C-alpha positions, 0 to 999 in steps of 0.5 A: 848765159852762164856765169863763172866767178874766177876766185878761190872762194873758201869755205867757213869764217873768212874776209868780206869779200869771200863772204860775198862771192860766196853769197853771189855764187849761191845765188848764181847755182840756185837760178842755173846758171853758174858753171864750175868750168870757165870754159862754158861760161860767158860772163866771168867775174873776177876780184881785185888782184887776187887772180890777175895772172889767170885772167891774162891767160884766159883773156887770150885763150877765150877773147870772146867771153866777157870779163868783169873786174870787180874793184873794192879796196885801195890797198895802199891806204890799208897796207902801206905805200909799197902796195901803190904798185898793186893799185896802179895795176889795178887801175891798168887791168881796169882800163885796158883788160877788162870789158867792165868794172864793178866798183862796190861804192861810190867812194871806191869809184872816187879812189880810182878815178884819183888813181887814173880810172878812165871813165870811158870804160863801161862800169857800174856801182853795185854794193855787195850784199849778204846771204839773206838765208842766214843774215836776216831780221827777227820780228821778235827782238826786244830792245832793253835799255836797262841793258844795251848789247853792243857788237863789233866784228872783224876778220881782218886784224889791220888797224884800220878796221877800227881797233883804236876805237874799240879800244876806246870803248874798252876803257870808256863804256859805262859798263853798268849800262852796256855790254859788249861782244867782238867777234873776229881777230884782235891785235891786242886783248880786251879788258872789258869787252868779251872777245869770241874768235871768228865764227861759221856765217851762221853762227855770227847771224845768231850772235848778231841778232842777240845784240842791239847796235853794230860798232863800225869804226873800221876806215876807207873801207871800200863796202863793209860786209860787217856793216851789211850783215848787221844791218840785214840782221836788224841791227842799227849800225854806229859808224865812222864816216869814213870811206863808203860807211856813209853810203851804207849806214845811210843815216848821217846820225848814226855816224862819228867822226871822232872819239870824242863824238863816239859816245855821243851817237852811241847814245843818240842811237840808244835814245831813237832806237826804235825809229832808226831800227824801222829805217834800215835799208839794206841791198838784197843778194838777188838784185845785186846778182841780177845788177852783176849780169846787166853788167854785160850790156856794156861790152867792149873790145879788148886789145890782144897787144895790151894783153901781151904787154901785159903778160910781160908786166906780170912775168917782170913782177913775178921774177921781182917778187922771187929775188 
C-alpha cells in the first residue's frame, strides 16, 4: 500500500500541523510506502481545509482510492465567526466526501460532533506525534531549583495561544528564582522574558532540552505540537486546562484554570519535578503512522452526485472570495 499526503509541506520553522505531517511523511518514506505521485497512491491523507478543491478533483479522477480527512482546529474559535462557514464546510466534507476521518483528539471529535459530524462515518482519534530523531529526552538533565528555567513556544501570534499568560509571567515571575525563554512569534514585546525568533526543529529541540519546564497557556487547541515537542524532550508541561491540553499532559496536577492558579501550579511542578518528569508519556510517531494506515480498514463508498454538488459549492465560494 502506498501513501500520499495531499498538502504542501514546508521546510524549516512552521506551524504544528506542518511539522507533524513532515514527520509522518518521513516515517512513511523510511518504511518505503510513501509516493510523490498521487496516481500511485492507495491512501491519500488530506489536512483540514487547505486542499479541498484538489480533493474534489482527485476524488472524481480516482474514485477507488481511499481518502482520509485529518481534522483538528475549530477555526471560528481562533479566527472569529467569519470562519464558521469553513468549520461547516469541513463537516460537510467529513460527512460526504472522505472515506474516513481522523480527529487529532477527543476534544476535536466532540467539537465536530457539535458542528454536525455524523458518527456513522468511519473515524479514529489519533494524536499527533513528533520526529523522535529530533525531539527526545536526554538522560543527563540536572534540575537546579535555585534557578528554574521556563520556556514557551508558538509559531502563531494568535492571542488564543496564551499570550496574555506570557505577559502575566513577564510581570509577575520571581526573576531571582526563575528565568524564561519564548521561542517563536509574539504580538508584543517582553520586558524580562528572553525572546528568540523561530528556529529550525533541531535548534528548537536543543533549546528545549536546556530548560526545565514548558509553559503551555494555549486555549482550545486541537492537539498542540509544541506540548508534544516539550514532553518528548523530557520537560514537564504546565498547561491551561482547555482544548486537548488535558489529554496530552494527562496529569491534572499540571493544569491551571486562570491567572490566580497559574503560579501555584508552576510551584507545584517545581516541588514535584522528578516524579512528574518520570511519569511523562507521549505518542510515538511510528505508532501514529501505523494507526493512519489502519484507518483504511474502515472504508465506505462516496456518492458521485455529492462530489458534483461539492464542486459547485467550491466554485461559488471561490467566486465570492474574488469579489
